[in-house]
C-alpha angles and dihedrals in degrees: 000000000000122000118210129217114197140173112237101197135041093310128269091087095136101264094150094059093049093048087052090050094048100039092093087069095054139065097204133032113195130188111212109182147005131046141240091315082087116093110190109185122204125180127191139134089021093298127113117212127190119196124190107176107359113088116255094244092073095105093060121085094208096062137075113211120215127194100207133216093261093063125093114216129207106202092205094055090040093055089050090054091049091050091051091053095053093088092061098063094235120165092232096176090055098040103041126059127181127212113236088217094060112112125236126234110225124206088249090056088062091048091050090051091053094046093048093048094045092050091058094065111186091000092070114146094211099254116185086226092231094130094249098129094050090047092054089046089057089046092056090039087059098234103093126131113242133200090248090059089068089070091066126077095231097057092109089058090056090045092052094049092051095044091050090051090051093051091055090050092050089058090060094060119095091235133092108233114184115200146149104226094184091059092045090051092051088059090044094054091047087053092049089051091056092045091053090060089070130078116266117207143185087247099193091057091044091053091046092051091046091053091047090055093050099255117160111236131192118195111210119210127205129214114006143283094258088060095055113131092233105029104027132092093290131235090019093067142101124264101252141058105269094177129089092276089062090064090061094052095034095055105019093248117153114235091242090060094062113110124177120003110212114199123198125201138163120245084242131019134265137178134188122212128356130336140086119310112175097190097042114142123217095179136082091283090061092046091049092052091050094048098044094040092047088230104193124127112263091215103033104023089226117148112254122232111239135208145148120291111285103215093179091060092040093052089051091053092048090052099048091046099043090231114200100179132026132211118198115207132199097016085151091065091066094056110117099032110123091207129029118203128204124191105230100167143007131232100225127173091343094309134097110239134177100201134076108263128209094264121035097171108150095247089060099045134062113185117228112212137209112206124217135180115269129221131233099199118119103237099187095094097045119114106174135054093235088065095061113113117253094245091056090048088052090051092050092046092050092052093046091052092048096045096035090220126107121248103226101174132037117191116211100178143359098268119093088239091058092078124115119202117207 
C-alpha cells in the first residue's frame, strides 16, 4: 500500500516538515507531481533546508527518494539542489532515483512562461515563472522531452527542435522578453550533466516491486488541493493534479493500492499570488499572521496573503481527497489572538451555503464566521498534547467534529522537534 501526504489549501501548508518527521516510518518517499515551483522547507539541528524537486526524505538514511513520472524537472534548479546537499555527506546516487518518464523543463519553457504572463497585464494568474505550465502543455501536446530521452544519443536533436518551436511562439506574445538563450542553455546542459550522474528508473515498475516486497511508501504531494488543475480555483491554479488522484497517475499506483491519506492544513489560511481568497484579511490581524508566521514563499520569496481558516474550502479538500488523518500546522502563530474566527459557511447569490461553489471570486462570496475564544500561551516549547491550552483543544475539537476526521499532529514551530502527536 502507498500512503499519501497532501496539502489541503493553496499550498505552503508545511508538507516538507511533516514528510521529514514521518520518513522514519517509511522505506520510500516519492514525489508524484509538480515542479520546482514547490518549496518544501525543513528545519532541524539549527539549519533551514528548502527543497524544490527532491523529496523531503532525502536527509534520512533509511529512505530511498523517488522523483516520479508526474513531476517536471528543471535540470538547472535540480543541480543547484544537488550542490546544496553536498555539505551533508549524503549518498545521493544511492538515495535518489529519477523516473525516466518525468518531463524536463527547458530554458525556453521558462521564457514562454514569462512572455505569457507579461502579455496578460492585470489579468496575470500569478505564475512562479518556472516554466512549469508550458512544460505540462508540451507533455499533453505529446512533444515533450523526458528524462529517459537523455539516455539516447539524439536527445539534443529533440531538444533543438522543441526549443526552436518555443522561440517562434515567444515572438507571438505581446510582450518584449530580452534573453540570452546561449547562456541559459549553458546552464541547462550543466544541469543535464549532473542529472545524468543519477540512476534513472522505470518508476512505476520500481514502485510495484517495492509494494510486492512489503516496502512502506509515502507519496509526497506539492502545492495544495485548491491549486489542482481540475478542482482548484481555476484559472488561478497549478498545471498538475495536486489531489489524491494525482498520486495514481504521477506514480502509476492503482487506486486500490492507496492506504492512508494524510491531509495537512494551516490553523489559518494563506495564498501566494493572484486568485480568489474569501477569508483574506486586510487588517492588523492579517498583518500579524504574516509577520509571526514568516509568510513568504519558500520558492519565490513573495509575501503570502493571510486570512482566517476557511472550513468550507477545507471540508471540500477533505472530501475530494478521501482524507483519513489530518495534521494542523502553525498553531503557534495564532497564540495571542483574543478571538479566533472560522469560516463555516458562505453567503452566495443571496443564500447561505456550506459547499464550495463553481465561482468563489470575492465579489460573489461573503464568508460567514463562527467565533471562538483564543489562547495566549506560547506553544513553541510544548512537547505533549496534554500541555495544549484548553482554548486550542476546543478549536481542534470543533474542527474534528466539522470535518469528521481526526487531527493526529499539531505543529507548534518549524523545527522537526516542535511536533505534537495526539
